[in-house]
DONU-681967 format. One record per atom (N, C-alpha, C): residue number from 1; residue in three letters; atom name; x, y, z. Coordinates in pm, 1 decimal. Each point is the difference from the previous one (the first is absolute). Example, Ala and Ser with C-alpha at 12.3 -4.5 7.8 and 13.67 -1.06 7.14 Angstrom:
+------+------+-------+----------+----------+----------+
: rofi : tipa : lumke :       px :       py :       pz :
+------+------+-------+----------+----------+----------+
:    1 :  ALA :     N :   1319.0 :   -569.0 :    780.0 :
:    1 :  ALA :    CA :    -89.0 :    119.0 :      0.0 :
:    1 :  ALA :     C :     90.0 :    120.0 :      0.0 :
:    2 :  SER :     N :    -35.0 :    105.0 :    -72.0 :
:    2 :  SER :    CA :     82.0 :    119.0 :      6.0 :
:    2 :  SER :     C :    -77.0 :    109.0 :     73.0 :
+------+------+-------+----------+----------+----------+
This chain:
+------+------+-------+----------+----------+----------+
: rofi : tipa : lumke :       px :       py :       pz :
+------+------+-------+----------+----------+----------+
:    1 :  MET :     N :  -1524.9 :   -955.1 :    145.1 :
:    1 :  MET :    CA :    124.5 :     71.9 :    -20.0 :
:    1 :  MET :     C :    116.6 :    -97.2 :     11.9 :
:    2 :  SER :     N :     98.2 :     14.9 :    -89.2 :
:    2 :  SER :    CA :    114.8 :    -90.0 :      5.2 :
:    2 :  SER :     C :    124.1 :     76.0 :     46.8 :
:    3 :  SER :     N :     91.9 :    -74.0 :     59.8 :
:    3 :  SER :    CA :    123.3 :     58.0 :     51.8 :
:    3 :  SER :     C :    116.8 :    -40.7 :    -88.9 :
:    4 :  THR :     N :     90.7 :     94.2 :    -25.5 :
:    4 :  THR :    CA :    114.7 :    -24.5 :    -86.4 :
:    4 :  THR :     C :    109.6 :    100.4 :     33.2 :
:    5 :  SER :     N :    107.7 :     -2.7 :    -74.9 :
:    5 :  SER :    CA :    104.7 :    100.9 :     20.2 :
:    5 :  SER :     C :    -30.5 :    121.4 :    -87.2 :
:    6 :  LEU :     N :     51.5 :    112.8 :     40.8 :
:    6 :  LEU :    CA :    -17.8 :    123.4 :    -76.8 :
:    6 :  LEU :     C :     52.3 :    -16.6 :   -141.7 :
:    7 :  ALA :     N :    105.9 :    -76.7 :    -17.4 :
:    7 :  ALA :    CA :     59.5 :    -20.7 :   -131.9 :
:    7 :  ALA :     C :    -95.7 :    -68.0 :    -97.2 :
:    8 :  GLN :     N :   -102.3 :    -69.2 :     49.3 :
:    8 :  GLN :    CA :    -93.3 :    -73.0 :    -85.7 :
:    8 :  GLN :     C :   -117.9 :     84.5 :    -47.5 :
:    9 :  LEU :     N :    -17.1 :    120.0 :     56.5 :
:    9 :  LEU :    CA :   -110.3 :     85.0 :    -44.7 :
:    9 :  LEU :     C :     21.6 :     42.9 :   -144.4 :
:   10 :  LYS :     N :   -109.0 :     16.4 :    -72.2 :
:   10 :  LYS :    CA :      3.9 :     48.6 :   -137.0 :
:   10 :  LYS :     C :    -28.6 :    150.9 :      2.6 :
:   11 :  PRO :     N :     47.7 :     72.8 :   -100.2 :
:   11 :  PRO :    CA :    -28.4 :    143.7 :     -4.0 :
:   11 :  PRO :     C :   -149.8 :     27.1 :     14.3 :
:   12 :  GLY :     N :    -32.3 :     94.4 :     89.5 :
:   12 :  GLY :    CA :   -139.5 :     34.7 :     27.0 :
:   12 :  GLY :     C :    -57.9 :    -72.0 :    120.6 :
:   13 :  GLN :     N :     62.6 :   -109.6 :     42.2 :
:   13 :  GLN :    CA :    -50.5 :    -72.8 :    116.6 :
:   13 :  GLN :     C :     40.4 :     69.8 :    129.1 :
:   14 :  ILE :     N :    -86.4 :    -12.9 :    100.1 :
:   14 :  ILE :    CA :     23.5 :     57.5 :    131.8 :
:   14 :  ILE :     C :     -1.3 :   -112.5 :    101.8 :
:   15 :  GLY :     N :     92.7 :      7.5 :     93.3 :
:   15 :  GLY :    CA :      5.4 :    -97.3 :    108.5 :
:   15 :  GLY :     C :     15.9 :     70.9 :    133.1 :
:   16 :  ILE :     N :    -43.5 :    -65.0 :    106.0 :
:   16 :  ILE :    CA :     19.7 :     49.9 :    135.7 :
:   16 :  ILE :     C :    121.9 :    -71.4 :     57.4 :
:   17 :  ILE :     N :     95.7 :     75.9 :     51.0 :
:   17 :  ILE :    CA :    122.9 :    -58.0 :     52.5 :
:   17 :  ILE :     C :    -31.3 :    -79.6 :    127.1 :
:   18 :  THR :     N :     41.9 :   -127.0 :      1.5 :
:   18 :  THR :    CA :    -26.0 :    -86.9 :    114.9 :
:   18 :  THR :     C :    126.4 :    -40.3 :     74.3 :
:   19 :  ASN :     N :    116.2 :      7.2 :    -66.7 :
:   19 :  ASN :    CA :    124.7 :    -41.5 :     64.3 :
:   19 :  ASN :     C :    117.9 :     64.5 :    -70.4 :
:   20 :  LEU :     N :     96.9 :     45.8 :     79.7 :
:   20 :  LEU :    CA :    124.5 :     56.5 :    -53.3 :
:   20 :  LEU :     C :    115.3 :    -85.1 :     52.3 :
:   21 :  ASP :     N :     42.8 :    -98.2 :    -77.1 :
:   21 :  ASP :    CA :    107.4 :    -90.5 :     40.4 :
:   21 :  ASP :     C :    129.6 :     47.3 :    -65.9 :
:   22 :  ILE :     N :     48.9 :    116.1 :     45.5 :
:   22 :  ILE :    CA :    114.6 :     65.0 :    -62.9 :
:   22 :  ILE :     C :    102.3 :     39.9 :    105.5 :
:   23 :  GLU :     N :    121.7 :     26.6 :    -45.2 :
:   23 :  GLU :    CA :    106.4 :     36.9 :     92.5 :
:   23 :  GLU :     C :    -24.0 :    140.4 :     58.0 :
:   24 :  GLU :     N :     62.1 :     25.5 :    114.8 :
:   24 :  GLU :    CA :    -27.0 :    119.6 :     80.0 :
:   24 :  GLU :     C :     19.4 :    131.6 :    -75.4 :
:   25 :  GLY :     N :    108.2 :     11.8 :    -76.3 :
:   25 :  GLY :    CA :     26.4 :    124.2 :    -73.1 :
:   25 :  GLY :     C :   -109.0 :     31.3 :   -100.8 :
:   26 :  LEU :     N :    -40.5 :    -99.5 :    -75.5 :
:   26 :  LEU :    CA :   -107.2 :     18.3 :    -98.1 :
:   26 :  LEU :     C :   -131.5 :     26.8 :     71.6 :
:   27 :  TYR :     N :    -23.6 :    -69.0 :    109.8 :
:   27 :  TYR :    CA :   -122.5 :     20.5 :     78.0 :
:   27 :  TYR :     C :    -13.6 :    146.8 :     39.6 :
:   28 :  ARG :     N :    106.4 :     59.6 :     50.8 :
:   28 :  ARG :    CA :     -3.9 :    141.4 :     41.4 :
:   28 :  ARG :     C :    -22.2 :     92.3 :   -118.9 :
:   29 :  ARG :     N :     64.8 :    -28.6 :   -111.7 :
:   29 :  ARG :    CA :    -16.3 :     82.3 :   -119.4 :
:   29 :  ARG :     C :   -144.9 :     -5.5 :    -49.8 :
:   30 :  LEU :     N :    -57.2 :   -119.3 :     -1.0 :
:   30 :  LEU :    CA :   -137.4 :    -13.9 :    -46.5 :
:   30 :  LEU :     C :    -99.7 :     64.5 :     96.2 :
:   31 :  LEU :     N :     24.2 :    -12.0 :    130.4 :
:   31 :  LEU :    CA :    -87.1 :     67.7 :     96.5 :
:   31 :  LEU :     C :     -3.0 :    149.8 :    -25.6 :
:   32 :  ALA :     N :    114.1 :     58.0 :    -34.4 :
:   32 :  ALA :    CA :      8.7 :    143.8 :    -26.9 :
:   32 :  ALA :     C :    -81.3 :     40.1 :   -122.9 :
:   33 :  THR :     N :    -23.1 :    -94.2 :    -91.4 :
:   33 :  THR :    CA :    -79.2 :     31.0 :   -119.8 :
:   33 :  THR :     C :   -147.2 :    -37.0 :     16.6 :
:   34 :  GLY :     N :    -37.0 :    -53.0 :    117.0 :
:   34 :  GLY :    CA :   -139.9 :    -32.5 :     25.0 :
:   34 :  GLY :     C :    -36.2 :   -145.8 :    -14.7 :
:   35 :  VAL :     N :     97.3 :    -84.4 :    -31.6 :
:   35 :  VAL :    CA :    -26.6 :   -143.5 :    -15.5 :
:   35 :  VAL :     C :    -12.0 :    -61.8 :    138.4 :
:   36 :  ARG :     N :   -122.7 :    -40.5 :     34.8 :
:   36 :  ARG :    CA :    -29.1 :    -58.3 :    131.3 :
:   36 :  ARG :     C :   -105.0 :   -109.4 :    -14.5 :
:   37 :  ILE :     N :     -0.5 :    -91.7 :     93.4 :
:   37 :  ILE :    CA :   -102.6 :   -104.0 :      2.0 :
:   37 :  ILE :     C :   -137.0 :     65.9 :     11.9 :
:   38 :  GLY :     N :    -93.5 :    -47.1 :    -81.0 :
:   38 :  GLY :    CA :   -136.2 :     52.8 :      1.0 :
:   38 :  GLY :     C :    -25.5 :    108.0 :   -103.5 :
:   39 :  LYS :     N :    103.8 :     48.4 :    -65.8 :
:   39 :  LYS :    CA :    -15.2 :    106.4 :   -100.0 :
:   39 :  LYS :     C :    -21.1 :    -60.0 :   -139.1 :
:   40 :  PRO :     N :    -85.2 :     62.9 :    -81.2 :
:   40 :  PRO :    CA :    -14.7 :    -44.8 :   -138.7 :
:   40 :  PRO :     C :    120.3 :     44.1 :    -83.8 :
:   41 :  ILE :     N :     41.1 :    -84.8 :    -92.5 :
:   41 :  ILE :    CA :    111.2 :     30.2 :    -89.8 :
:   41 :  ILE :     C :    -41.2 :    -41.2 :   -140.7 :
:   42 :  GLU :     N :     25.7 :     85.9 :    -97.6 :
:   42 :  GLU :    CA :    -42.5 :    -24.6 :   -137.9 :
:   42 :  GLU :     C :    121.3 :    -21.4 :    -89.2 :
:   43 :  MET :     N :     -5.8 :   -103.5 :    -81.9 :
:   43 :  MET :    CA :    105.0 :    -24.4 :    -99.1 :
:   43 :  MET :     C :    -26.6 :     90.9 :   -119.4 :
:   44 :  LEU :     N :     94.5 :     85.5 :    -32.9 :
:   44 :  LEU :    CA :    -13.4 :     88.4 :   -114.6 :
:   44 :  LEU :     C :     65.0 :    -59.9 :   -124.2 :
:   45 :  ARG :     N :    125.6 :    -42.3 :     14.8 :
:   45 :  ARG :    CA :     72.1 :    -57.6 :   -113.8 :
:   45 :  ARG :     C :     95.6 :   -107.8 :     47.8 :
:   46 :  SER :     N :     15.8 :    -98.1 :    -84.2 :
:   46 :  SER :    CA :     98.9 :   -104.7 :     22.7 :
:   46 :  SER :     C :     97.9 :      9.3 :   -116.2 :
:   47 :  ILE :     N :    122.2 :     43.3 :     27.4 :
:   47 :  ILE :    CA :     98.7 :     23.0 :   -104.9 :
:   47 :  ILE :     C :     69.4 :   -131.8 :    -34.7 :
:   48 :  PHE :     N :    -19.3 :    -48.8 :   -120.3 :
:   48 :  PHE :    CA :     56.6 :   -126.9 :    -45.7 :
:   48 :  PHE :     C :    -40.4 :   -113.6 :     94.4 :
:   49 :  SER :     N :     47.1 :   -118.7 :    -24.6 :
:   49 :  SER :    CA :    -41.6 :   -113.4 :     83.0 :
:   49 :  SER :     C :     80.1 :    -12.0 :    129.1 :
:   50 :  HIS :     N :    120.0 :     57.5 :      3.9 :
:   50 :  HIS :    CA :     80.9 :     -8.7 :    120.9 :
:   50 :  HIS :     C :     41.2 :    137.9 :     49.1 :
:   51 :  GLY :     N :    -59.1 :    103.7 :    -55.7 :
:   51 :  GLY :    CA :     38.2 :    136.2 :     34.0 :
:   51 :  GLY :     C :    -75.5 :     55.1 :    119.8 :
:   52 :  PRO :     N :     19.5 :    127.9 :     27.7 :
:   52 :  PRO :    CA :    -63.2 :     63.2 :    115.1 :
:   52 :  PRO :     C :   -150.9 :     16.3 :    -17.6 :
:   53 :  LEU :     N :    -66.8 :     23.6 :    112.3 :
:   53 :  LEU :    CA :   -144.8 :     19.2 :      1.8 :
:   53 :  LEU :     C :    -29.8 :    143.9 :     41.7 :
:   54 :  HIS :     N :    -96.6 :     59.4 :    -64.3 :
:   54 :  HIS :    CA :    -44.3 :    136.5 :     29.8 :
:   54 :  HIS :     C :   -134.8 :    -12.5 :     71.4 :
:   55 :  VAL :     N :     -5.2 :     42.4 :    127.7 :
:   55 :  VAL :    CA :   -121.2 :    -14.4 :     80.2 :
:   55 :  VAL :     C :    -40.7 :    133.6 :     61.2 :
:   56 :  ARG :     N :   -126.8 :      8.1 :     37.8 :
:   56 :  ARG :    CA :    -52.7 :    118.9 :     67.3 :
:   56 :  ARG :     C :    -60.0 :    -41.6 :    132.8 :
:   57 :  ILE :     N :     37.0 :     73.7 :    103.7 :
:   57 :  ILE :    CA :    -60.4 :    -17.2 :    131.2 :
:   57 :  ILE :     C :    -41.4 :    138.1 :     47.1 :
:   58 :  GLY :     N :   -129.8 :     20.2 :     14.7 :
:   58 :  GLY :    CA :    -50.9 :    133.7 :     28.9 :
:   58 :  GLY :     C :     29.0 :     89.6 :   -118.6 :
:   59 :  MET :     N :     65.6 :    113.5 :     25.4 :
:   59 :  MET :    CA :     36.2 :     92.6 :   -107.3 :
:   59 :  MET :     C :    146.0 :    -16.8 :    -43.0 :
:   60 :  THR :     N :     68.1 :    -98.8 :     56.2 :
:   60 :  THR :    CA :    142.4 :    -19.9 :    -26.1 :
:   60 :  THR :     C :     21.3 :   -112.9 :    -99.7 :
:   61 :  GLU :     N :     84.3 :     25.7 :   -100.2 :
:   61 :  GLU :    CA :     38.1 :   -102.5 :    -96.5 :
:   61 :  GLU :     C :    146.0 :    -34.9 :     23.2 :
:   62 :  ILE :     N :     30.1 :   -130.0 :      3.9 :
:   62 :  ILE :    CA :    137.0 :    -45.7 :     20.5 :
:   62 :  ILE :     C :     31.6 :   -114.1 :    -95.7 :
:   63 :  MET :     N :    128.5 :    -22.5 :    -19.3 :
:   63 :  MET :    CA :     48.4 :   -113.3 :    -77.0 :
:   63 :  MET :     C :     60.1 :    -99.4 :     98.9 :
:   64 :  LEU :     N :    -29.0 :   -127.2 :    -19.2 :
:   64 :  LEU :    CA :     53.4 :   -107.1 :     84.7 :
:   64 :  LEU :     C :     66.6 :   -105.7 :    -86.0 :
:   65 :  ARG :     N :    104.6 :    -57.9 :     52.2 :
:   65 :  ARG :    CA :     58.4 :   -116.2 :    -65.8 :
:   65 :  ARG :     C :    -98.9 :   -115.6 :     11.5 :
:   66 :  ARG :     N :     -4.6 :    -80.5 :   -100.8 :
:   66 :  ARG :    CA :    -91.8 :   -114.5 :      0.6 :
:   66 :  ARG :     C :     29.8 :    -92.7 :    117.4 :
:   67 :  THR :     N :    128.0 :    -19.4 :     33.3 :
:   67 :  THR :    CA :     35.7 :    -87.6 :    112.2 :
:   67 :  THR :     C :    -52.7 :     55.4 :    132.4 :
:   68 :  GLU :     N :     -2.4 :    132.9 :     14.2 :
:   68 :  GLU :    CA :    -55.9 :     61.7 :    120.5 :
:   68 :  GLU :     C :   -151.3 :    -20.2 :      3.5 :
:   69 :  ALA :     N :    -64.1 :     20.7 :   -113.6 :
:   69 :  ALA :    CA :   -145.6 :    -10.8 :     -8.8 :
:   69 :  ALA :     C :    -47.8 :   -142.4 :     26.3 :
:   70 :  GLN :     N :     82.9 :    -99.5 :    -27.5 :
:   70 :  GLN :    CA :    -39.7 :   -138.4 :     24.3 :
:   70 :  GLN :     C :    -15.8 :    -28.3 :    148.8 :
:   71 :  ASN :     N :     62.6 :     80.9 :     84.7 :
:   71 :  ASN :    CA :     -9.5 :    -19.3 :    145.0 :
:   71 :  ASN :     C :   -104.7 :     89.6 :     65.7 :
:   72 :  ILE :     N :    -77.5 :     69.5 :    -82.0 :
:   72 :  ILE :    CA :   -111.7 :     80.7 :     50.8 :
:   72 :  ILE :     C :   -127.4 :    -73.1 :    -39.4 :
:   73 :  LYS :     N :    -72.7 :    -48.3 :     97.8 :
:   73 :  LYS :    CA :   -122.7 :    -76.8 :    -25.4 :
:   73 :  LYS :     C :   -121.0 :     92.3 :      0.1 :
:   74 :  VAL :     N :    -90.8 :    -26.0 :    -93.3 :
:   74 :  VAL :    CA :   -121.2 :     80.0 :    -13.0 :
:   74 :  VAL :     C :   -121.1 :    -89.6 :    -20.9 :
:   75 :  THR :     N :   -116.2 :     53.0 :     34.5 :
:   75 :  THR :    CA :   -127.8 :    -63.0 :    -32.1 :
:   75 :  THR :     C :    -59.7 :     80.9 :   -113.7 :
:   76 :  ILE :     N :    -26.0 :    -63.5 :   -111.7 :
:   76 :  ILE :    CA :    -50.4 :     68.9 :   -118.8 :
:   76 :  ILE :     C :   -144.3 :     44.0 :     22.2 :
:   77 :  THR :     N :    -27.5 :    128.7 :    -29.9 :
:   77 :  THR :    CA :   -135.7 :     52.0 :     15.3 :
:   77 :  THR :     C :    -63.8 :     27.6 :   -135.3 :
:   78 :  SER :     N :     79.4 :     32.7 :    -99.9 :
:   78 :  SER :    CA :    -55.0 :     22.9 :   -135.3 :
:   78 :  SER :     C :    104.3 :    -22.7 :   -105.6 :
+------+------+-------+----------+----------+----------+
């Protein structure tokens, strides 16, 4: 298994969150949506090359800025 940032996942890939190196406000917002270390997260869509990312964690789908996703580290599982 390889480790990378969430922003590097391709649509359909799933990663396990290993690190959240983000500012406090975003950290709290993501915790409320279920984004936590140890949880699987799936890349659904990557909008353009510098646009937002559409991801699923559990039953929740959210959009993230690519710059935010670059600070979320994951271990790729598929």
